[in-house]
N, CA, C and O of each residue as an XYZ file, in Angstrom:
404
protein
N       0.827     -1.186      0.000
C       0.000      0.000      0.000
C       0.870      1.248      0.000
O       0.557      2.224     -0.681
N       1.939      1.222      0.745
C       2.828      2.395      0.820
C       3.368      2.776     -0.551
O       3.519      3.959     -0.858
N       3.663      1.764     -1.381
C       4.175      2.045     -2.725
C       3.182      2.843     -3.563
O       3.575      3.615     -4.437
N       1.896      2.651     -3.290
C       0.856      3.295     -4.094
C       0.611      4.745     -3.699
O       0.025      5.501     -4.473
N       1.047      5.146     -2.512
C       0.782      6.520     -2.062
C       2.040      7.394     -2.075
O       1.987      8.575     -1.732
N       3.154      6.810     -2.469
C       4.393      7.588     -2.547
C       4.215      8.685     -3.582
O       3.697      8.449     -4.673
N       4.639      9.860     -3.236
C       4.560     10.982     -4.161
C       3.382     11.899     -3.906
O       3.299     12.974     -4.500
N       2.472     11.499     -3.036
C       1.339     12.363     -2.704
C       1.848     13.468     -1.787
O       2.384     13.200     -0.711
N       1.677     14.696     -2.218
C       2.209     15.821     -1.441
C       1.133     16.555     -0.649
O       1.443     17.382      0.209
N      -0.129     16.252     -0.937
C      -1.233     16.866     -0.178
C      -2.168     15.761      0.275
O      -2.122     14.646     -0.244
N      -3.007     16.072      1.234
C      -3.990     15.077      1.679
C      -4.969     14.751      0.556
O      -5.443     13.620      0.450
N      -5.268     15.735     -0.275
C      -6.160     15.521     -1.421
C      -5.541     14.504     -2.383
O      -6.217     13.579     -2.833
N      -4.268     14.678     -2.693
C      -3.575     13.744     -3.587
C      -3.482     12.360     -2.953
O      -3.647     11.343     -3.627
N      -3.219     12.335     -1.657
C      -3.157     11.060     -0.935
C      -4.496     10.346     -1.000
O      -4.552      9.147     -1.273
N      -5.573     11.076     -0.752
C      -6.921     10.498     -0.803
C      -7.196      9.913     -2.186
O      -7.716      8.802     -2.291
N      -6.859     10.636     -3.235
C      -7.119     10.136     -4.584
C      -6.270      8.920     -4.925
O      -6.737      8.028     -5.634
N      -5.056      8.865     -4.447
C      -4.220      7.685     -4.692
C      -4.794      6.462     -3.977
O      -4.813      5.364     -4.534
N      -5.259      6.656     -2.745
C      -5.870      5.543     -1.997
C      -7.162      5.109     -2.672
O      -7.401      3.913     -2.843
N      -7.992      6.064     -3.055
C      -9.264      5.750     -3.716
C      -9.007      4.989     -5.015
O      -9.658      3.979     -5.280
N      -8.072      5.463     -5.818
C      -7.758      4.793     -7.081
C      -7.253      3.378     -6.853
O      -7.560      2.474     -7.629
N      -6.484      3.184     -5.796
C      -5.968      1.857     -5.469
C      -7.113      0.891     -5.188
O      -7.110     -0.235     -5.687
N      -8.094      1.321     -4.394
C      -9.185      0.437     -4.020
C     -10.242      0.289     -5.117
O     -10.962     -0.710     -5.141
N     -10.345      1.245     -6.007
C     -11.326      1.157     -7.076
C     -10.764      0.544     -8.358
O     -11.501      0.341     -9.323
N      -9.494      0.255     -8.372
C      -8.855     -0.275     -9.573
C      -9.456     -1.609    -10.000
O      -9.464     -1.930    -11.189
N      -9.948     -2.371     -9.068
C     -10.489     -3.690     -9.393
C     -12.010     -3.680     -9.504
O     -12.640     -4.736     -9.446
N     -12.601     -2.510     -9.661
C     -14.058     -2.367     -9.689
C     -14.709     -3.213    -10.790
O     -15.704     -3.888    -10.523
N     -14.182     -3.198    -12.008
C     -14.783     -3.953    -13.107
C     -14.707     -5.456    -12.860
O     -15.675     -6.182    -13.085
N     -13.553     -5.910    -12.400
C     -13.409     -7.335    -12.102
C     -14.328     -7.734    -10.949
O     -14.945     -8.799    -10.977
N     -14.412     -6.878     -9.946
C     -15.299     -7.149     -8.802
C     -16.749     -7.231     -9.256
O     -17.493     -8.099     -8.800
N     -17.160     -6.329    -10.156
C     -18.525     -6.370    -10.684
C     -18.798     -7.687    -11.392
O     -19.845     -8.301    -11.186
N     -17.860     -8.122    -12.225
C     -18.068     -9.364    -12.964
C     -18.232    -10.553    -12.023
O     -19.086    -11.413    -12.241
N     -17.423    -10.598    -10.992
C     -17.498    -11.703    -10.027
C     -18.809    -11.656     -9.254
O     -19.511    -12.662     -9.154
N     -19.140    -10.485     -8.705
C     -20.363    -10.362     -7.916
C     -21.606    -10.588     -8.764
O     -22.548    -11.243     -8.319
N     -21.618    -10.058     -9.971
C     -22.778    -10.220    -10.839
C     -22.991    -11.687    -11.194
O     -24.125    -12.165    -11.227
N     -21.895    -12.400    -11.459
C     -22.016    -13.835    -11.749
C     -22.565    -14.579    -10.535
O     -23.438    -15.437    -10.675
N     -22.058    -14.254     -9.341
C     -22.560    -14.910     -8.131
C     -24.036    -14.591     -7.913
O     -24.819    -15.461     -7.531
N     -24.407    -13.335     -8.159
C     -25.791    -12.901     -7.995
C     -26.702    -13.646     -8.974
O     -27.756    -14.146     -8.579
N     -26.310    -13.722    -10.226
C     -27.138    -14.368    -11.248
C     -27.208    -15.885    -11.072
O     -28.201    -16.502    -11.459
N     -26.187    -16.485    -10.503
C     -26.145    -17.940    -10.371
C     -26.622    -18.454     -9.018
O     -26.706    -19.665     -8.816
N     -26.934    -17.558     -8.094
C     -27.350    -18.002     -6.763
C     -28.690    -18.728     -6.839
O     -29.659    -18.215     -7.400
N     -28.726    -19.911     -6.274
C     -29.945    -20.719     -6.202
C     -30.176    -21.112     -4.750
O     -29.233    -21.205     -3.964
N     -31.421    -21.338     -4.406
C     -31.748    -21.708     -3.039
C     -31.163    -23.071     -2.681
O     -30.554    -23.230     -1.623
N     -31.345    -24.041     -3.548
C     -30.825    -25.377     -3.266
C     -31.308    -25.891     -1.921
O     -32.513    -25.944     -1.673
N     -30.384    -26.270     -1.053
C     -30.718    -26.791      0.274
C     -30.826    -25.701      1.333
O     -31.067    -25.998      2.503
N     -30.653    -24.457      0.940
C     -30.736    -23.348      1.905
C     -32.175    -23.089      2.308
O     -33.102    -23.349      1.540
N     -32.357    -22.579      3.509
C     -33.693    -22.117      3.885
C     -33.982    -20.859      3.071
O     -33.065    -20.232      2.543
N     -35.245    -20.498      2.972
C     -35.608    -19.308      2.211
C     -34.961    -18.071      2.835
O     -34.506    -17.182      2.115
N     -34.918    -18.011      4.163
C     -34.326    -16.841      4.813
C     -32.818    -16.761      4.572
O     -32.286    -15.667      4.385
N     -32.125    -17.895      4.573
C     -30.683    -17.887      4.292
C     -30.425    -17.532      2.827
O     -29.485    -16.796      2.524
N     -31.239    -18.041      1.934
C     -31.134    -17.698      0.511
C     -31.337    -16.192      0.324
O     -30.570    -15.549     -0.394
N     -32.358    -15.629      0.963
C     -32.638    -14.187      0.868
C     -31.489    -13.374      1.469
O     -31.124    -12.328      0.931
N     -30.921    -13.847      2.575
C     -29.807    -13.143      3.210
C     -28.600    -13.080      2.273
O     -27.965    -12.034      2.142
N     -28.290    -14.193      1.630
C     -27.149    -14.223      0.711
C     -27.391    -13.333     -0.513
O     -26.479    -12.664     -0.998
N     -28.632    -13.336     -1.001
C     -28.967    -12.468     -2.130
C     -28.833    -11.004     -1.723
O     -28.359    -10.180     -2.504
N     -29.245    -10.686     -0.514
C     -29.128     -9.312     -0.002
C     -27.661     -8.900      0.122
O     -27.309     -7.775     -0.231
N     -26.810     -9.784      0.614
C     -25.380     -9.479      0.714
C     -24.785     -9.168     -0.661
O     -23.978     -8.250     -0.805
N     -25.189     -9.938     -1.659
C     -24.678     -9.698     -3.002
C     -25.196     -8.383     -3.579
O     -24.442     -7.654     -4.225
N     -26.479     -8.069     -3.353
C     -27.008     -6.796     -3.858
C     -26.354     -5.614     -3.150
O     -26.110     -4.581     -3.773
N     -26.069     -5.752     -1.868
C     -25.373     -4.682     -1.140
C     -23.950     -4.501     -1.669
O     -23.480     -3.375     -1.833
N     -23.275     -5.611     -1.932
C     -21.908     -5.535     -2.463
C     -21.902     -4.896     -3.850
O     -20.996     -4.126     -4.170
N     -22.895     -5.203     -4.672
C     -22.998     -4.571     -5.984
C     -23.270     -3.074     -5.847
O     -22.709     -2.273     -6.595
N     -24.112     -2.697     -4.912
C     -24.400     -1.275     -4.686
C     -23.148     -0.541     -4.212
O     -22.955      0.630     -4.541
N     -22.306     -1.213     -3.449
C     -21.065     -0.597     -2.962
C     -20.129     -0.191     -4.101
O     -19.309      0.714     -3.944
N     -20.253     -0.856     -5.237
C     -19.411     -0.501     -6.386
C     -20.246      0.185     -7.471
O     -19.924      0.127     -8.657
N     -21.316      0.830     -7.032
C     -22.180      1.643     -7.903
C     -22.914      0.861     -8.982
O     -23.106      1.361    -10.090
N     -23.320     -0.348     -8.669
C     -24.173     -1.150     -9.544
C     -25.409     -1.551     -8.744
O     -25.538     -2.686     -8.286
N     -26.300     -0.597     -8.593
C     -27.499     -0.805     -7.775
C     -28.455     -1.751     -8.502
O     -28.723     -1.584     -9.692
N     -28.961     -2.733     -7.779
C     -29.917     -3.695     -8.322
C     -31.316     -3.119     -8.105
O     -31.656     -2.703     -6.997
N     -32.119     -3.096     -9.158
C     -33.476     -2.573     -9.032
C     -34.352     -3.566     -8.268
O     -34.033     -4.751     -8.172
N     -35.443     -3.067     -7.735
C     -36.370     -3.917     -6.991
C     -36.970     -4.991     -7.899
O     -37.151     -6.135     -7.481
N     -37.273     -4.620     -9.131
C     -37.830     -5.588    -10.085
C     -36.817     -6.686    -10.376
O     -37.174     -7.864    -10.397
N     -35.559     -6.319    -10.602
C     -34.523     -7.307    -10.871
C     -34.299     -8.208     -9.656
O     -34.133     -9.420     -9.794
N     -34.296     -7.612     -8.479
C     -34.110     -8.399     -7.263
C     -35.247     -9.402     -7.084
O     -35.005    -10.567     -6.765
N     -36.480     -8.957     -7.287
C     -37.632     -9.854     -7.153
C     -37.565    -10.975     -8.176
O     -37.802    -12.138     -7.851
N     -37.242    -10.621     -9.412
C     -37.136    -11.626    -10.473
C     -36.047    -12.638    -10.161
O     -36.247    -13.843    -10.314
N     -34.898    -12.149     -9.726
C     -33.786    -13.047     -9.401
C     -34.124    -13.930     -8.206
O     -33.803    -15.119     -8.199
N     -34.768    -13.354     -7.203
C     -35.164    -14.128     -6.025
C     -36.081    -15.276     -6.426
O     -35.864    -16.420     -6.026
N     -37.102    -14.969     -7.213
C     -38.046    -16.005     -7.635
C     -37.385    -17.032     -8.545
O     -37.682    -18.223     -8.455
N     -36.503    -16.584     -9.412
C     -35.803    -17.483    -10.330
C     -34.940    -18.491     -9.578
O     -34.800    -19.634    -10.014
N     -34.367    -18.082     -8.466
C     -33.462    -18.954     -7.729
C     -34.118    -19.843     -6.700
O     -33.462    -20.690     -6.093
N     -35.427    -19.653     -6.497
C     -36.122    -20.484     -5.508
C     -36.131    -21.951     -5.934
O     -36.110    -22.272     -7.122
N     -36.163    -22.819     -4.945
C     -36.218    -24.255     -5.185
C     -37.504    -24.601     -5.938
O     -38.525    -23.931     -5.787
N     -37.436    -25.643     -6.737
C     -38.590    -26.059     -7.560
C     -39.811    -26.427     -6.711
O     -40.939    -26.416     -7.206
N     -39.586    -26.752     -5.440
C     -40.720    -27.068     -4.566
C     -41.635    -25.867     -4.383
O     -42.796    -26.019     -4.004
N     -41.114    -24.677     -4.651
C     -41.891    -23.451     -4.475
C     -42.381    -22.888     -5.808
O     -42.680    -21.698     -5.906
N     -42.464    -23.730     -6.827
C     -42.900    -23.277     -8.152
C     -44.267    -22.611     -8.139
O     -44.493    -21.666     -8.894
N     -45.180    -23.081     -7.302
C     -46.512    -22.464     -7.283
C     -46.433    -21.008     -6.835
O     -47.182    -20.165     -7.328
N     -45.535    -20.710     -5.908
C     -45.334    -19.327     -5.476
C     -44.828    -18.484     -6.639
O     -45.298    -17.366     -6.850
N     -43.879    -19.012     -7.387
C     -43.311    -18.294     -8.522
C     -44.377    -18.089     -9.595
O     -44.483    -16.998    -10.154
N     -45.154    -19.105     -9.887
C     -46.196    -18.990    -10.910
C     -47.262    -17.981    -10.490
O     -47.724    -17.191    -11.313
N     -47.658    -18.001     -9.215
C     -48.651    -17.046     -8.734
C     -48.123    -15.620     -8.817
O     -48.881    -14.704     -9.136
N     -46.850    -15.414     -8.539
C     -46.248    -14.077     -8.610
C     -46.214    -13.592    -10.053
O     -46.437    -12.413    -10.327
N     -45.933    -14.508    -10.969
C     -45.865    -14.135    -12.381
C     -47.231    -13.709    -12.901
O     -47.313    -12.870    -13.799
N     -48.296    -14.268    -12.356
C     -49.643    -13.936    -12.803
C     -50.234    -12.728    -12.078
O     -51.223    -12.154    -12.533
N     -49.633    -12.343    -10.959
C     -50.170    -11.240    -10.161
C     -49.962     -9.913    -10.885
O     -48.939     -9.706    -11.538
N     -50.938     -9.020    -10.764
C     -50.778     -7.702    -11.391
C     -49.697     -6.903    -10.668
O     -49.507     -7.049     -9.461
N     -49.011     -6.081    -11.400
C     -47.975     -5.220    -10.818
C     -48.649     -4.039    -10.145
O     -49.446     -3.332    -10.762
N     -48.322     -3.828     -8.867
C     -48.887     -2.695     -8.121
C     -47.815     -1.675     -7.892
O     -46.716     -2.003     -7.445
N     -48.123     -0.450     -8.194
C     -47.157      0.646     -7.991
C     -47.650      1.544     -6.884
O     -48.851      1.708     -6.667
N     -46.692      2.116     -6.195
C     -47.013      3.097     -5.166
C     -47.434      2.537     -3.847
O     -47.999      3.258     -3.025
N     -47.173      1.248     -3.608
C     -47.532      0.673     -2.301
C     -46.362      0.669     -1.381
O     -46.476      0.223     -0.239
């Protein structure tokens, strides 16, 4: 880390060198997190543990300025649910979209 901040003569320059160091891997981090988010399935997890892991991934994506929309989150959540819950997914797909609630 020290090698990356050498040459900073002001706190502003130091801050930007540190920020650039930590943001340098932003694109790679997005690709990894997005793949994990898209591939997450409930499997043997409880619904609450599955939801918790999905929330951690959406928070991590938001941390690197890739905010997941509510519609995308809902779609991904339903897509990853275990097949035993297919009736829930089918009922959600048929339900009318309500705005402003």
